[in-house]
N, C-alpha and C positions, 0 to 999 in steps of 0.2 A: 673499448673507449674506457676511460677512466670514470668511474661512479662517483657520483656527488649527489648526497639527500636532499631534496628540497622537501623543505617538512611546513605542511600546512595545518592554519588554526580552522578547528570547525565547533561553534557554539551552540548550531543547531543544525537539523537534518537539509535545511536548506542551503545552508553555508557546507555541509560536508559534500554533497552531489557537485555544487561550485568546485571545491578542492580537489574532486574525481577529475573533471569535465576540464579545470586550468591546467592539469597535469603534475599534479604533488607525486611524487614519491612516498609519502609517508604523511600521516593524517595526524595530529592529537587532538583528544577531544576530552570532557569530562561527563561522569556522574551527575546523582543531582546530591550526593555528598561528596567531603576529602579535598577536592579539586579547587585553585586558588582562582576561580573567577565564576562562583556562587551566584551572581547575577545573570549572566549569561543562560539561555536554553535549558542549554545541559541536555543529556540523555536517559533515557529510562534503562533501565536492564536489557531486555527485551531489544530495544534500539541499540544498543552497544551490538550486541550478538550481531543484529543484521550488518550493521556496519562494517563490522570486523569480516563478516563472509564476502560482504557485499565489493569491501575494499578489495581482498584479497583474492578477485575473482580478475582485475584488474592489475597484480602484481603491488599493488598499492598496501602498506602497512600501518597499524593503526595502534599509539600510544594512547595511553590511559594517562590520566592527569590522575595523581592521590598525592597532590604535592601542597598539603596543606598538616599545621602541626596535629596530632594526636590526643587527644584526652584520654585519661585513663576509662572511663566510663563507657569509650568508645570504640577500645582495642578490639572486642568478641567481632562487633559489627563490623569494624575496620578487616580483620583478618578473613571473614566469613567473604567479603565483597573482595578482596582478592584473588581466594579461593575460586570466587566464579569467575572472573576475569580470565585467570589462567586454565579454567578447564574449559572457555571458550576460546581459544587461542589471538589473548591478544598477545602483538608480538613485543611489548616492554609498557612497563610503568613507569611513570617519573615519580620521583618521591622527593620531598624533603627532610622527614621525622627521621632524626637519625636511629632512634629506638624502634621504627617501624624498616628502618632498612634492614637493622640488624635482624630481626625478626623475620623477616621476607626472606632476604638472603639466605637463613637458614634454615626455614619450611620450607621453601620454593626454590630448590637449587638450579631448577632448569627454565626460572621466568629470569628474563631480563631485564635490570634495573640500571634507569637513567637518572644522574642526579639532577635535581632541578637547579635552577638556580639561584632558588630560595633556598638554595645551601649555604651560599656567601660562598663556591670557589672561586677563587682571584687569582689564586698561583700556584709554582710548580707543584710546591712541596703538598698541601692539599691535592692536587688532580691526582697526583705519585699515593697518596695516604688511600684514596677512592678506586685507583687500581690496585691496589696493594688487597684489598678489601671485596675485589668481585665485582665490583659493578662494571657495565660494559660502555658507560659512557658516562662523559661529564658535561653537562649546559654550563658553559663557562658567564660567569659576573659581567654585564653589557660592559663594567666601570675599567676593563684592563686595557692597557696599551699593544699597540704590535708587536713590541719587542715581547714585552711579558708572553704574550702570544705565541710569538717564536718560539720562544725558550719552552714552553711547557709542549709544545708540536714537537720541539727536537727531540728529548726528554723523556717522552713517555710513549707509551702504545694504547692506549684507552684512546677510545670513541672520542672526537671534541665534535662539539653543537655549539656553535654561535648564533645570535641572532644578528638578522640581515636587515630588517624591516620593521616598523609600528610605531609602537608606543613606549618611553622610557619612563620609567621612577627618577625622582631627583634622588632618593635613598637607593644604596646597595641594597637589593632584592633580598629579604630576609630578615633585614636589619631596619627595619621600619617600623617603628609601633603610633607613630603619632595618632592616626585614625582611630587606634583603640584607645587613647587617654583621652582622646578629644570626643569622641561620642560612642566608646563601646563595640566599635566594628575594625576586628581585627583582621589585617592584612595577611598577618600568615593564616590565618582561617579561612581565606579567602573572600573579605568581606570588606574590602578598603572600598574607605568613601571618597579616595581623591581629593584628599586633605592637601596637596602639593598642587593641584588646579584651583585651589583657593587664593581670593587677594589676602594679602600679607606686606603689611608696611615694617622696615627697617628702619629701627629708631637708635639715637643716642641715649647715653644714661640720663639726659635731660629731656628724653621723650621727643624728641624733633626729629621727623622721618627725612630719611636719605633716597628714596628709591623718585624716579620719576615714572616708572610703571609700575604696577600692581602686584602683577601674578611671578613674583620675584623666585619661586618654587616649580613652573611650570617649563615641562621640557619641551620640546621641540621633538619632531617624530624622525626614530631612524630610517636612513635609506643610504643603504652601501651599496646601490646599483652598478656602481662605475667602481665598486671596487671588488666584485666578485672574483674578476680574474686573479689579483693578487692572495684573495683567501684561497682560491683553489689551486693557485702553485704554492701555498703554504701546507698544505693538507689537510683544511678541515674534511669533518665526515661528512658535516650536516647543517645547510643552513634554514633557519628558523625564522618564520614569519610570526609575528605578536599579530594576534586579532582574533581571540575569542568573543569578543563582541560585539565584533562586527559585522554588517551585513554580507549576505552570500554575493553580492555584489563587488564588493569590496574582495572577498576574498579570491573570486575569479579574475578582477581585475591585476591585483599584483603578484599574485600565483603565476600566473601564464606571461608576464613579462619578465620574474625573476626565471622561467622555465626558457624563455627564449634567451635571454644572457648566457644563461648556464649552459645551454646547446651552442650556440653560435662559439662562445670560449674554447667547450671541450673540442667543435669541431675546426676551429680556422684561430685559433687563438685571441677573437677579436671579441666583446661583446653586442656590437653593433646596437646598440639602443638610439634609439631617437630622439628628438624632442619634442615630437609627440606624445612619446612613449613616457617621458617626465612630466608633461601637461596634463595624460589619462591619469598619472598619480597622485596631480596633486587637486584634477579636481575630483576624486573619489574620496581622498580624505588628506589631510595634511596640516599641521601645526606650525607650521616651517620644517624644512628638512635638516638635517646633521648627518656627519656621518660616525656621530659619535667619541665617544672617547676611546676607539680603538685608531684614529684617523685627523683627531682634531680635538679642543675645549669649548669651542664656540657650540654649546648645547642648549643653550636656557631658552626658550621664546617668551620674554615678561610682556609683552603685548595681548597676547591672547590666550587661554587654555584652548581652545574648541578650534575646530575647522574651520580651516580659512577662505579654502578652494582657491578659486584664481578671481586676480583683479576683472571686473568686467567693467569697472567704467567711475564716475564721477558725476553725480547730481550738481546740475548746473541752474536749475530753475525749479521752485515750488508753488505753484497756483491752488486754490481753492480742492481742486478734485484732481490735480496731478503733478506726481513728478516728473521733473524734466530730465531723464538719463544720457548722459555722454558715454557711449559704449565703445570700449577698448577691446573688447570681443563681441563674438555673435550671443545674443539671447531671445532661448524660445519658451513661447509659451510651454507652462510644466518644469521650468527650470524653478532651483530655489535660490533665491537672493536674500544678502545679509546687507544692513546701514551699519558700519563702524562706526557709531556716536559713543557718546560717555557710557550711554546703556546702550548694546547692539539690540537691534531688532529685525525682522526681516518675514517674508513670506513668498508662498508658491506665486510668480505670474503667471494670472488667469490670463488675462489681456491685455493689450498694448496695441499703441498706434504711433505712425508717422505721417506727420503732415495732416491730420485729420485724418487719413484712412487708416483702420482698422488690419495689423497684419498679423502671424505667428508669430513672425522670426525678425530681431533685427542684427545688422553685421556692423562687425567695427567699423566705426565714424558715422555711425547713425546716430542721431538723437533721438530716442522714446521716449511716449509717456505711459507710463504704467498708475496705475492707483495709486492716490494718496493716502494710504492708511497707515504710515508709520510715521514715527515723530523723527523726521530728518531736518537738514538745513542744507546751503547750498555749499558746495563742497565736500560734504560728508561721501568716504569712498565708500562704495558699494563691491561686492565680492560676491560670486558665484558659488555656491554650496552643495547646489546638486544638479546637474545636467540632465536632463531627460533622454536626450540624442544618446547620451551614454550607457544610461542605465536599460534604455530599450535594446541596443544592443546587443550588451552583454546578455540579458535574459533573455532573447533571445537564440542566442548561441549556445543557453544552458538546455534551451527545450531541445533542440537539434541531439543533443548526446552523442557529440562528435568523435567520441575517444576512444580509440580501437585499440584491440591488442593484435599486434601484427604475426603471421602465423606461417610456418612452410610448410606444403605437401607432396606428399608423393602416393600415388593409385597405380596398383598392377590391375589391367584387365587383360585377360589370357582365358582363350578358350580352353574348359575344362578345370581349372582353376577358381578357389573361390576367389569372389571381390576382396582387393583387400586394400585398405585408405591408411597412412602414415602421416602423423601430423607433430609440429612441433615448436613451441614457444619459446625457444632456445634454451629452457631451463630443464620443461619434461617433454617426454618424446613416450609417444602413442603410437599404436597399431593396432588397430582393428580389422579383425578379418571377418565377412560376411558369411553366412551360412548361404549365401545364394554362390551357385556354379555357374559361373559367366560361360554363355551357351554361345553356341556357332551364329553367325548372322544369316538370319534365311533370307531375308531382300538387299536391305543397305546396311552396311556395316556399321557400326558409330564413332563420327569423329572425334579426334581427342578436342575439338574446337568445342564441339558437344557438353561432352564430358565434363570440361573446365568451366564453361559456363552454369550448368548446373551447381556444381560442388561449390563454386562461388557466390550460390546466394545463401549470405550467410548475415545478413541484414539483420533479422530478428534475434541475432546476437551482439557479444562484442567482439569477434572476431573477423579478422579482415588476412582472405590470403595475401600474401606478399610473395610470394614465389610454391610454383603448381607443378610439381615436373607428372608429366603421366607416361605410363609404360604401356603402352596400348600396342596388341598384336595385328589391329585394323582388319579383323576378320569375326568380330563379335559382337555382341549386342547385349547391351542392360538396362532393364527397363527403368525409368524416370524416377520414378519410388525407388528403386531400389538404390539408386544415386544420392536421392534425396535421405534416404534412411541410412546410409551407412556415413555420408557427414554427420547427419544427427548425432550418431552415436560414438562415434568420433568425438567430437565435442563435446557431448556430456561426461566424456570421461577425462576430456583434456581439464575442465569446468574443476574435476571432482579432487584430479591431482593439484589443481592449483591453489584448492582447500586445505592448504599443507595443515597437518595435526604439529602442535607443539607438543614433545614430550609431555605431560602432567607428570610431577612426584612431589610425594610431600614427606618429609621428614621428621625424625622429634628436633625440639627447638632445644639446643644445649648450651648450655656457657659455664664458664669456670668463675670465680669471686672471690676477692677477700671478703673478710668482715671486719665491721671497724666497731671499736667503743662508743659506748655514750660518752657526750662530753656536752657543756654547754657553752660556748662560747662566744664571745662578742670579736668582730672584726672592723673595721674600719677602713674605708676609704677616700683622700683628701686629693683635691684638686689645684691644690693653691696654697704657695709652700709659707704663705701667713697665718695660715689655720693649725700648723702644726703646733705653736707654744697653746693654743688654747683646748686641747683635747685631749690633756694629760689627767683632767679628769674623769673620761672615761677608763677601767680599767679591760685595756682591749690585748686578745690574742695576736691578733696579726694587723700589720701597716700597710695595705694596695697604695702603691705610688707608682704612677707611669713614671717613661724615660726622664721626664723634662725635670722631674721631683726627686729621681731614687738616689742618683749621686750626691745631691744637694741634700741631705737630712739624714741625720745619725742615728738609727734607730735599732736595734738586734732584732727588732718585731717586723721588722721592713719587708716586704715582699714584691717582686717588681711586677708592674702590668704591665702584660706587652696590646700592643694595638689591636683592633678589629679589621684592621688592614696593614696587613704585614708583603711587601713583594718578597721577599725571600725569608727564610727560614731563618730564624733568629740563633744562634748559636750561646743562649744564656743560660750561666749556671741556674741549678735550683734553688728555693724555691720558683715558680714563676707562676703568676697569675695570666694565661690566656685565651684569647678574645676569638680566633676561628680555628679551623680545623687545619690547615696548612704548622701551627704550633705547636701541634699534638706531638708530646710523647710521654714516656710513665717518669712518675712523680709528681706532674702539674696538674693545677687547681684547674677548672676549668669556670668561667664567666656564664651570667646572665642571655651573653649575645650566643650563643651555643640552642636557644629554642628547646630546654631542655622540660617535655609538659608531660612526660608519664613513666613508669617505671623502667620500662624496657631501655629508654635511652641513658638513665642513671647507671643502668648495669650495663650497658654494653660499654659506655665510658669507663665505670670501673674496670671493666672487662681487659680493655689496653692500658690499662694502668693510671689512668687520673685518679687521682688522690680524694679532689674534695670537689664535687658538683654543685656548682648556683644553676639554681631552677629558672626557671622564665620570669617576668615582670608579670606573665599572663596567666597564672595559675593565683587561686586565690585560696584560703586557710582551708576551705574543706576540701579542696582537689587536692591540695601538699599533703593533706592527713592521708585522702584515700590511697594517693600515689605509694606513702613509706608502708602503709598497711599493708597495701599488697606486692610489695618492692617484698615483704619482712615472711609474707606467706609463702608467695612462690618459690625463693629463694634462701631460706630460712637461715639469711643475714640480715645486718645491718647498713645499710647505705651510710655515705659520709656525703650530708647534704648541708649546704648552704640558702639563704633567705636573705635576700635585701630589703629590709623591716622599715626603712629611712632612708630619705633626701631626693633630690631631684632626679630623675628617671631618664634614662636616656633614649628620648623619641626618633632621631633618626642619628643617622649617618651618610654622609657624600662625599663625593672628591670635588663637588662642583665650590669654586672658591666666593664664596659668597658677599663673603668678609672685605676683599679685596684690602686689605694690610688694616683696616680699619674696625673699632668693637661697637660692635650694632648686637640690637637683639630683635626680633623678629614678635611681631604685633598682630595678633589676628583679628579679624571683623567683630567678634565679639571683645575687644580690647585685651584678652589674654596676653600674657608676655613669655615671651620662648628664651631663653639664654643659650646663645653661640660659644661653640669655642672651639677657638682656630688647632688643629694641627699644622705639618709639615704637609702631608701628604690627602687631609681628608678636615671637615668639618661636623660637630658634634651639635646637633640642637636638641635642647633638653627640654623635659614637660615644663607646660606654664606652672604646674602648682609640686607642693611637695607630698611625696605619698609617708604615711602614719601608721604602719599597720599595728592595731594595740593587742592583736590576739598572742599567745604565748605560744611560739611556735617548739620550744624546748619540750613542750608538754604531748605532742604528739609525734617526739623522734626526731626533728631537725636538730643537727649539732653545732651548726654556727649561723648567728644571723650578722646581719652586718648594715653598719649606717654610713652611708653617701653623701660627703659634706664638700660642696659644690664652691659655695662662697660662705659668706658671712651671715648672709641671710638666712641660711641652713641652719645654722649652727644657735641663728638667736632664734629658731621655731623649735628647737630641742630642747627637749625637756627628759 
């Protein structure tokens, strides 16, 4: 049968166990540092070792997320952590940082590397680049369409992982800095504040609002359950469920339903998912479901950014003590409900009545009275956000720990020969020969049924005999304790075999680098043609222009800036400023969107032919100074670095067409105004404030500084 990996999230030990019980083939989790979910419970080093060993006995792989950007001062700690994971047989690490990717692949050649969706791989050329560099798997951007996915699968051999369920980001992953700009919490460092789940107003240049619903950046939740067959037929290797911030019950339910769909499709070419399965998914968590950009464009839920559960009813009357609720579905004491008012409120139902009689449950069509402890009005819609029966049912299943490893066995019982048991899990074959020599029965020989019954007493382990052959001469006797002993010892050997070892190997890090001369030059980027006549007072070396401006401006210093989203590789002549991995080739300059935050990333880019490297917005003066200093000490060469010191920074890039052909700005609840620029394939949201770095970057080894002018406003403030 074709092997499709179902990859489950675990943000806690409880969620880890739930993923195992639900039938996950692999689990991804994070430690206390370097993972892109800093606010989940996460795992200590001892817990990670336990999880790897526990999962491996079940035949489940463990991938550890180290998918944040790494700062210069953290590199030694980071590398020690990777060394620890490799020593303890982690199946793979998931990584974003280009520098750390290069360092790990050279230092630990036997360690499997998966490229995080944070690295923004969204086209064939980017995927091929990662395959060429030795990555085992790419977690593709959630914004690609089905035709792009087909093209990538057809033309690559690398493993492909696709998100199939869970939360979506408004921005391309790894390309969002909005949380960092607003509150200093970097999504690239695992600390996203969820800025796309906040209220915003789309305003025109007169300040007039144009959106009816307030959560214009809040995405629906992904649900590709009905499309599992298409993705299996396409040849996707791994189906990933998002949810390291979710409770164990969520992980169990979602994983178990996808497990059923995958197995059904592989067995009979149908997913056989019921309406009850869909409702169960809605109950456990949903912000409305979408099939994502793979299959549609209706991806935003501007109504609410939180769990909507299922529609439970409508308030039909309110009196001093009670809310009269007409039910559209069953409601039980212990359920959580929310009233969808202007400002939502809710509570857990602890008591209710029907016709003056206290009840524990109301059914569809009933009018139940519940305590009047929230502000609501007649006609208010009510949703059920927690279903106690559902949670109780899942918790009971988790307590039973019913997941088993099925084995085949063969035992030889012949007088005068050692008792011998062979077992197999279809991968590992174990043969255990006892020191006990089978004797001739004095009174009654041991029946095969009795031998089978004794050997199948495996309930204190995770193993169950699927098939057991008994080679019995029907003349012999074996003490019961000897049958127990041989079963126990054979299973112990099998368990050890299943705790496979990934060969640890560490090699010296080596890299060949060019050296660059020192210079002190100014570059300019403009995003509006009308600005060109106004920048002549600046003595600049390079003028960066995107494709909408490049052919309209005649300047010998101009350089074409390619997009951050490119469906196909651009065959454009050098010089080029490239913004994503798929556009890399020898001689290009790289933009800030490569998220370069350490000297190893600079070195990697220079080693593959990049001429000029722009550092991340997220580095301050002192971090840049440390990066350059360490680069020079380690390699005894100068890097060729550019820093953007002035302008309106790009906060977010999204495939969603927020503007719908209009010219709007985004206003947040603090009245900050974010400009938005439309591209044919995406939009860019810019920071509400203008960055203006005053430090002398040339003094610390930077060769180029850049001024970025979005509009006349930036020019007016420039000095």
